[in-house]
C-alpha positions as CSV (number, residue, x, y, z in Angstrom):
1,M,50.8,-29.5,42.6
2,N,48.3,-28.9,39.8
3,A,45.1,-27.6,41.6
4,A,41.5,-27.6,39.8
5,D,38.0,-28.0,40.8
6,V,37.7,-31.3,38.7
7,L,40.2,-33.2,37.3
8,V,39.1,-35.3,34.1
9,V,41.3,-38.2,33.2
10,G,40.9,-39.1,29.3
11,A,40.4,-36.9,26.2
12,G,37.9,-39.2,24.3
13,P,34.4,-37.9,23.6
14,T,33.0,-38.5,27.1
15,G,35.8,-36.7,28.7
16,L,35.8,-33.8,26.4
17,L,32.1,-33.1,26.7
18,L,32.3,-33.3,30.5
19,A,35.2,-31.0,30.8
20,G,33.6,-28.5,28.3
21,D,30.1,-28.5,30.5
22,L,32.1,-28.0,33.7
23,A,34.5,-25.2,32.3
24,E,31.6,-23.3,30.5
25,A,30.0,-23.3,34.1
26,G,33.0,-21.4,35.5
27,L,34.6,-24.2,37.2
28,A,38.6,-24.8,36.9
29,V,39.1,-28.1,35.0
30,T,42.2,-30.0,34.0
31,L,42.1,-32.8,31.5
32,V,44.8,-35.5,31.6
33,E,45.5,-37.6,28.5
34,R,47.9,-40.5,28.4
35,R,48.3,-39.9,24.3
36,A,50.2,-37.2,22.6
37,H,48.0,-34.6,21.1
38,K,47.9,-35.3,17.4
39,V,44.8,-35.4,15.3
40,S,44.1,-39.2,14.1
41,N,42.0,-40.3,11.4
42,L,41.5,-43.5,13.1
43,S,38.2,-44.4,15.0
44,R,36.0,-47.4,15.7
45,A,32.8,-45.4,16.7
46,L,31.0,-43.9,13.6
47,V,27.5,-43.4,14.7
48,M,25.6,-40.9,16.6
49,H,21.9,-41.5,17.7
50,A,19.2,-39.0,18.3
51,R,19.6,-38.7,21.9
52,A,23.2,-37.8,21.8
53,L,22.5,-35.2,19.1
54,E,19.8,-33.6,21.3
55,Q,22.5,-33.3,24.0
56,F,24.7,-31.5,21.5
57,D,21.7,-29.5,20.6
58,A,21.5,-28.2,24.2
59,R,25.1,-27.1,23.8
60,G,24.7,-25.3,20.4
61,I,27.0,-27.8,18.5
62,A,24.5,-30.3,16.9
63,D,24.0,-28.7,13.6
64,E,27.8,-28.4,13.0
65,V,28.3,-32.1,13.7
66,V,25.3,-33.1,11.5
67,A,26.5,-30.8,8.8
68,G,29.8,-32.7,9.0
69,G,28.3,-36.2,8.8
70,H,25.8,-38.2,6.9
71,P,22.3,-38.8,8.0
72,V,20.6,-42.2,7.1
73,N,17.1,-43.4,7.8
74,R,18.3,-47.0,8.8
75,L,20.6,-49.0,10.7
76,Q,21.2,-52.8,10.2
77,L,21.0,-54.5,13.7
78,F,21.4,-58.1,12.4
79,Q,20.2,-60.2,9.4
80,A,16.7,-59.2,8.5
81,A,16.6,-56.6,11.3
82,R,16.9,-52.8,10.6
83,L,16.4,-49.8,12.7
84,D,14.2,-47.0,11.3
85,P,14.6,-43.9,13.2
86,S,12.4,-41.7,10.8
87,R,9.5,-41.6,13.1
88,L,11.4,-40.5,16.3
89,P,10.0,-37.5,18.2
90,S,13.0,-35.5,17.8
91,R,14.7,-32.9,15.6
92,F,17.0,-35.7,14.7
93,P,15.0,-38.5,13.2
94,F,17.9,-40.2,11.8
95,V,21.3,-42.2,12.4
96,L,24.2,-39.8,11.8
97,F,27.4,-41.4,10.5
98,T,30.3,-39.4,11.4
99,P,33.8,-40.6,12.6
100,Q,34.4,-40.4,16.3
101,Y,37.4,-38.0,15.4
102,E,35.1,-35.4,13.9
103,V,33.1,-35.5,17.1
104,E,36.3,-35.1,19.1
105,K,37.4,-32.1,17.2
106,V,34.1,-30.2,17.8
107,L,34.3,-31.1,21.6
108,E,37.9,-30.4,21.8
109,R,37.4,-26.8,20.3
110,R,34.5,-26.2,22.6
111,A,36.5,-27.3,25.7
112,R,39.5,-25.0,24.9
113,E,37.1,-22.1,24.3
114,A,35.6,-22.7,27.6
115,G,39.2,-22.6,29.4
116,V,40.0,-26.2,29.9
117,T,43.5,-27.0,30.8
118,F,44.9,-29.9,28.7
119,V,47.7,-32.0,29.9
120,Y,49.1,-34.6,27.4
121,E,51.3,-37.7,27.6
122,T,50.6,-38.1,31.2
123,T,49.3,-41.2,33.0
124,V,47.6,-41.3,36.4
125,V,48.9,-44.2,38.4
126,A,47.9,-43.6,41.9
127,I,44.8,-41.8,43.7
128,E,44.4,-40.8,47.3
129,Q,41.2,-39.1,48.7
130,D,40.7,-37.2,51.7
131,A,37.5,-35.1,53.2
132,D,38.5,-32.2,50.8
133,G,39.5,-33.7,47.6
134,V,41.5,-36.0,45.5
135,E,45.2,-36.2,44.8
136,A,46.3,-37.9,41.6
137,R,50.0,-39.2,41.1
138,T,51.5,-39.6,37.7
139,E,54.2,-41.8,36.2
140,D,56.4,-38.7,36.7
141,P,56.9,-38.4,40.7
142,S,57.3,-34.6,40.1
143,V,53.8,-34.1,38.6
144,T,50.9,-34.2,40.9
145,F,47.2,-33.0,40.5
146,R,44.8,-32.0,43.2
147,A,41.1,-31.5,42.7
148,K,37.8,-31.6,44.5
149,Y,36.6,-34.3,42.3
150,L,38.1,-36.7,39.8
151,V,36.3,-38.4,36.8
152,G,37.9,-41.3,34.9
153,T,36.9,-41.2,31.4
154,D,40.1,-43.2,30.2
155,G,38.7,-46.1,28.5
156,V,38.5,-49.9,28.9
157,H,42.0,-49.9,30.2
158,S,41.2,-47.1,32.8
159,S,44.1,-46.6,35.4
160,V,41.6,-44.4,37.3
161,R,39.5,-47.6,37.8
162,E,42.4,-49.6,38.6
163,A,43.5,-47.0,41.2
164,V,40.5,-46.9,43.2
165,G,40.4,-50.8,43.2
166,L,37.2,-51.4,41.2
167,P,37.0,-54.7,39.3
168,F,35.6,-54.8,35.6
169,P,33.9,-58.2,35.5
170,G,32.6,-59.7,32.2
171,K,34.1,-61.4,29.3
172,S,34.9,-61.1,25.6
173,I,31.8,-62.0,23.2
174,L,33.4,-61.5,19.7
175,T,36.9,-62.0,18.7
176,S,38.7,-61.3,15.5
177,L,36.8,-58.0,14.7
178,I,38.3,-56.2,11.9
179,L,39.1,-52.6,10.9
180,A,40.7,-51.4,7.9
181,D,40.8,-48.1,5.7
182,V,41.1,-48.9,2.1
183,K,40.4,-47.5,-1.4
184,L,37.8,-49.1,-3.7
185,A,38.0,-49.0,-7.6
186,R,34.2,-49.0,-7.9
187,R,32.1,-46.6,-5.7
188,P,29.3,-48.1,-3.6
189,E,25.9,-46.8,-4.2
190,R,25.6,-45.3,-0.7
191,P,28.3,-43.6,1.5
192,F,27.3,-46.0,4.2
193,S,26.6,-49.7,3.6
194,V,25.9,-52.3,6.3
195,N,24.7,-55.9,6.0
196,A,24.8,-59.0,8.1
197,V,24.8,-62.6,6.8
198,P,25.0,-66.1,8.5
199,E,28.8,-65.9,8.0
200,G,29.2,-62.5,9.6
201,F,28.5,-58.9,9.2
202,C,30.2,-55.8,7.6
203,L,29.8,-52.0,7.6
204,L,31.4,-50.0,4.8
205,T,31.8,-46.3,5.5
206,E,33.0,-43.5,3.1
207,M,35.8,-41.6,5.2
208,G,36.8,-39.0,2.7
209,D,40.1,-38.6,0.5
210,D,38.7,-41.7,-1.5
211,Y,39.0,-43.9,1.4
212,Y,36.5,-46.2,3.0
213,R,36.4,-47.7,6.4
214,I,35.7,-51.6,6.7
215,T,34.4,-52.9,10.1
216,G,33.1,-56.3,10.3
217,W,33.4,-60.0,11.4
218,N,33.8,-63.2,9.6
219,R,33.0,-66.5,11.5
220,H,35.4,-68.3,9.4
221,H,38.4,-66.1,10.5
222,Q,38.6,-66.3,14.3
223,L,42.3,-65.4,15.1
224,P,44.0,-63.5,18.0
225,D,44.3,-59.8,17.9
226,D,47.9,-59.8,16.9
227,A,47.2,-62.4,13.9
228,P,48.1,-60.7,10.7
229,L,45.2,-59.3,8.7
230,E,45.6,-60.0,4.9
231,E,44.0,-58.2,2.0
232,D,42.2,-61.4,1.1
233,E,40.6,-61.8,4.2
234,L,39.1,-58.1,3.7
235,K,38.0,-58.8,0.3
236,E,36.3,-62.0,1.4
237,L,34.3,-60.0,4.0
238,L,33.1,-57.7,1.6
239,R,32.2,-60.3,-0.9
240,L,30.3,-62.2,1.7
241,N,28.1,-59.3,2.7
242,F,27.7,-57.2,-0.6
243,G,28.5,-59.8,-3.3
244,T,31.6,-57.8,-4.5
245,D,34.9,-56.5,-3.1
246,Y,34.4,-53.2,-5.2
247,G,38.1,-53.6,-6.6
248,M,39.6,-53.1,-3.0
249,Y,43.2,-51.8,-3.1
250,D,45.6,-49.3,-1.2
251,V,44.9,-50.7,2.6
252,R,46.5,-47.8,4.4
253,W,45.6,-49.0,8.0
254,K,44.3,-52.3,9.3
255,S,43.6,-53.9,13.0
256,R,42.2,-56.8,14.5
257,F,40.7,-56.6,17.9
258,H,38.2,-58.2,20.3
259,S,34.9,-57.0,21.8
260,D,34.2,-57.1,25.6
261,E,31.0,-57.0,27.6
262,R,31.9,-55.5,30.9
263,Q,30.7,-53.1,33.7
264,A,32.1,-51.8,36.9
265,P,30.0,-52.6,39.8
266,A,30.1,-48.8,40.9
267,Y,30.6,-45.7,39.0
268,R,31.4,-43.8,42.2
269,V,34.0,-44.4,44.9
270,G,34.1,-41.2,47.3
271,R,35.1,-38.3,45.4
272,V,36.2,-40.4,42.2
273,F,33.7,-41.2,39.3
274,L,33.9,-43.3,36.2
275,A,32.2,-42.6,32.9
276,G,32.1,-43.9,29.2
277,D,34.3,-47.0,28.5
278,A,35.9,-46.9,31.9
279,A,32.8,-47.9,33.3
280,H,31.1,-50.0,30.8
281,V,31.9,-51.6,27.6
282,H,29.8,-53.7,25.1
283,S,29.6,-55.1,21.8
284,P,29.6,-52.8,18.7
285,A,25.9,-54.0,17.8
286,G,23.7,-51.0,17.7
287,A,26.6,-48.5,17.8
288,M,25.5,-47.3,21.2
289,G,28.9,-47.1,22.9
290,M,30.2,-43.5,22.3
291,N,26.5,-42.5,22.7
292,T,26.1,-43.9,26.0
293,G,29.5,-42.4,27.3
294,L,28.3,-39.0,26.0
295,Q,25.0,-39.3,28.1
296,D,27.1,-40.4,31.2
297,A,29.0,-36.9,30.7
298,A,25.9,-35.1,30.2
299,N,24.2,-36.6,33.5
300,L,27.4,-36.2,35.6
301,G,28.3,-32.5,34.6
302,W,25.5,-30.5,35.7
303,K,25.4,-32.4,39.0
304,L,29.1,-31.5,39.8
305,V,28.3,-27.9,38.8
306,A,25.2,-27.7,41.0
307,V,27.3,-29.2,44.0
308,L,30.5,-27.1,43.5
309,R,29.2,-23.7,42.1
310,D,25.7,-23.6,43.3
311,G,25.6,-25.1,46.9
312,A,23.4,-28.2,46.1
313,D,23.6,-30.9,48.5
314,E,26.5,-33.4,47.9
315,A,24.0,-36.2,48.1
316,L,23.0,-35.1,44.4
317,L,26.0,-36.8,43.1
318,D,24.8,-40.3,44.2
319,T,22.2,-40.0,41.7
320,Y,24.7,-40.4,38.9
321,Q,25.3,-43.9,40.2
322,V,21.8,-44.8,40.4
323,E,20.7,-43.6,37.1
324,R,23.6,-44.3,34.8
325,H,24.5,-47.8,36.1
326,A,20.9,-48.9,35.4
327,V,21.3,-47.6,31.7
328,G,24.7,-49.2,31.4
329,K,23.4,-52.5,32.5
330,L,20.4,-52.0,30.1
331,V,22.7,-51.0,27.1
332,L,24.9,-54.2,27.8
333,R,21.6,-56.2,27.6
334,M,20.4,-54.5,24.3
335,S,23.8,-54.7,22.6
336,G,24.4,-58.2,23.7
337,T,21.0,-59.6,22.5
338,M,21.8,-58.0,19.0
339,V,25.3,-59.5,18.8
340,R,24.1,-62.9,19.8
341,A,21.3,-62.7,17.3
342,A,23.9,-61.9,14.6
343,I,26.4,-64.5,15.3
344,L,24.6,-67.7,16.5
345,H,24.5,-70.6,14.0
346,G,22.2,-73.2,13.1
347,R,19.0,-73.6,11.0
348,S,16.5,-73.2,13.9
349,V,18.4,-70.3,15.2
350,R,18.4,-68.5,11.7
351,L,14.8,-69.1,11.4
352,L,14.0,-67.4,14.8
353,R,16.6,-64.5,13.9
354,T,14.5,-64.0,10.7
355,V,11.3,-63.9,12.6
356,A,12.8,-61.4,15.1
357,G,14.2,-59.3,12.5
358,T,11.1,-59.2,10.6
359,M,9.1,-58.1,13.8
360,V,11.6,-55.4,14.5
361,S,11.5,-54.0,10.9
362,H,7.9,-54.3,10.1
363,V,5.9,-54.5,13.0
364,R,5.1,-50.9,14.0
365,P,4.9,-51.0,17.7
366,V,7.9,-53.1,17.9
367,A,9.9,-51.1,15.3
368,H,9.1,-47.9,17.1
369,R,10.1,-49.4,20.5
370,A,13.4,-50.6,19.2
371,A,14.1,-47.1,17.6
372,L,13.4,-45.4,20.9
373,M,15.6,-47.5,23.0
374,V,18.5,-47.8,20.7
375,S,18.6,-44.1,19.8
376,G,18.3,-43.3,23.6
377,I,15.2,-41.2,23.1
378,G,13.4,-44.0,25.0
379,I,15.6,-44.3,28.1
380,R,14.3,-43.0,31.2
381,Y,15.2,-42.8,34.9
382,R,13.5,-44.2,37.7
383,A,11.5,-41.7,39.8
384,E,10.7,-41.7,43.4
385,S,7.5,-43.3,44.7
386,G,4.6,-40.6,44.4
387,A,6.5,-38.4,41.8
388,H,4.5,-37.1,38.7
389,R,4.4,-39.7,36.0
390,I,6.8,-37.5,33.7
391,V,9.6,-37.3,36.2
392,G,12.8,-39.1,34.9
393,R,11.6,-39.1,31.3
394,R,13.3,-37.2,28.5
395,A,11.7,-33.8,28.0
396,P,10.8,-33.2,24.1
397,D,12.1,-30.3,22.5
398,A,9.0,-28.3,23.2
399,R,8.2,-25.0,21.5
400,L,7.7,-22.5,24.5
401,A,6.6,-18.8,24.6
402,E,10.3,-17.9,25.0
403,G,11.9,-20.3,22.5
404,R,12.6,-23.8,21.9
405,L,13.3,-25.8,25.1
406,Y,16.7,-27.3,24.0
407,E,17.8,-23.7,23.0
408,L,16.8,-22.5,26.6
409,L,18.9,-25.3,28.1
410,R,22.1,-23.9,26.7
411,G,24.6,-22.8,29.1
412,G,23.7,-25.6,31.5
413,R,20.5,-24.2,32.5
414,F,17.4,-25.4,34.4
415,V,14.0,-24.7,32.7
416,L,10.9,-24.3,34.9
417,I,8.0,-24.8,32.3
418,A,5.0,-23.2,33.7
419,P,1.5,-22.6,32.3
420,E,0.8,-19.5,30.3
421,A,0.6,-17.4,33.3
422,A,3.8,-17.4,35.4
423,P,3.5,-19.5,38.5
424,E,2.5,-17.3,41.4
425,A,4.8,-19.4,43.6
426,A,7.8,-18.2,41.9
427,A,7.0,-14.6,42.5
428,D,8.8,-14.4,45.9
429,I,11.8,-16.5,44.7
430,D,14.6,-14.5,43.3
431,L,15.8,-16.9,40.8
432,P,19.7,-17.2,39.8
433,S,20.7,-17.1,36.0
434,H,20.9,-20.9,35.8
435,I,17.0,-21.3,36.2
436,V,14.9,-19.6,33.6
437,I,11.0,-19.7,33.5
438,A,9.5,-20.6,30.1
439,R,5.7,-20.6,29.6
440,R,3.7,-23.1,27.7
441,T,1.8,-22.3,24.5
442,D,-0.9,-25.0,24.9
443,R,-3.4,-25.5,27.7
444,E,-1.4,-27.8,29.8
445,Q,-1.5,-26.8,33.4
446,T,1.5,-28.9,34.7
447,I,4.6,-27.1,36.1
448,A,7.8,-29.1,35.5
449,L,11.5,-28.6,36.1
450,V,13.7,-29.6,33.1
451,R,17.3,-30.6,34.2
452,P,20.2,-29.3,32.0
453,D,20.5,-33.0,30.5
454,G,16.9,-32.6,29.1
455,Y,15.2,-34.7,31.7
456,Y,12.3,-34.0,34.0
457,A,13.6,-33.5,37.4
458,W,10.2,-32.5,39.2
459,A,6.6,-31.9,38.1
460,S,3.2,-31.1,39.5
461,K,-0.2,-31.1,38.1
462,D,-1.6,-29.3,41.2
463,P,-1.1,-25.7,41.9
464,V,2.0,-25.2,44.2
465,D,3.0,-22.8,46.9
466,T,6.3,-21.0,47.3
467,A,7.7,-23.3,49.9
468,T,7.1,-26.5,47.7
469,L,8.6,-24.9,44.7
470,R,11.6,-23.8,46.7
471,K,12.2,-27.1,48.1
472,A,12.0,-28.8,44.7
473,L,14.3,-26.1,43.0
474,T,16.9,-26.2,45.9
475,R,17.2,-29.9,45.8
476,W,18.1,-30.1,42.2
477,A,19.5,-26.8,41.2
478,G,21.2,-25.4,44.6
479,R,20.8,-22.2,46.2
480,L,18.2,-20.0,44.7
481,D,18.2,-16.4,46.0
482,K,20.7,-14.1,44.2
483,V,23.6,-12.7,46.3
């Protein structure tokens, strides 16, 4: 029996971020992966948005990831519609093109340094729960895992989701999507080129070693996943979208696949949670898939730490379902709207698409709203009735007397933002090391508690007494007085 505080199943970006967060907090974490451990240069995800990069910033790894990628100031959503992130209120006002496997390298190194135990070539096939924990059985009857909580981050074909009996309702919305790594005789003007036309769309991405990744869809080639993908089909896709095939040659890898739109009805069943593609999948439009999974992990990780390490009420874990299921539903709706706008055919539809694209690209309020939502910066969680208006919103990376907010969040800390004078109510509370007080440098008098994932958990415009502050801190951060 292999024992841990938390068993994470699935070593993609979501599982790696979550496992690293838990282990950095001092929990015993085992990460189980069905695949063998080998570095792959094959990846469907290629984009990181600003909010996911802010989460990496709160872990001290954003600058490394950005340095290894290519920031660009626009992302094509569909014909005539472009996303302009340059005005985002963030340290990362761009779209970062970087292969998923490069992101995984950074996250895996962090998880290993934090003490995560990795187990490869192991598949969970059955799960049993009791009042104290979860037992996971594998294909090998001699290998069993025991943990207080289990998180399935094992993708669209999640064995964890199946083991707890959750359905995955939805449907396929795009068939015959294609991926290929190729060489080009003529170099494109930009390392990342994207375009959408009535016949389909294509993303051309520089991968290094003189290879480029082709990702796209052609209305005139709708074939099953196992149908051969010929070089002529790849060249036609390039010509449709870019007017040239760049002298394409040397196809080292190619694949045809379909895209589903699905969401599990629940992200929690007792002591078992789902995150990432195990909980939701959607079209590649907007490139929000990996980013949404990373946000799932950032949301759940600190809550598990608060309950397991810091004595928070177990009911705190219910907020993961409330907050992230709603976001998953929103992302499905946004990506679904984009992909349908891109693939619907007909003269009247093309006219509407052009009008919508023009508004998204050139009407500033609409363009800004689109950039906020696709990037994740505009995502907020529903607050309780009577809460301060900022509760549930993303906390901007403010410059405080003690330093930049997202630097202060590192290590999974809560930050209590107070007016210039330290709040008198906190004087009688012996704060543990995972809660720090930071003072404003402006005249704003609101006192606010920022969660480790960078969202406002609680705030008050009015002066608060010790009892009120203690109640707010205990609810979100667990026990307070140092032992």
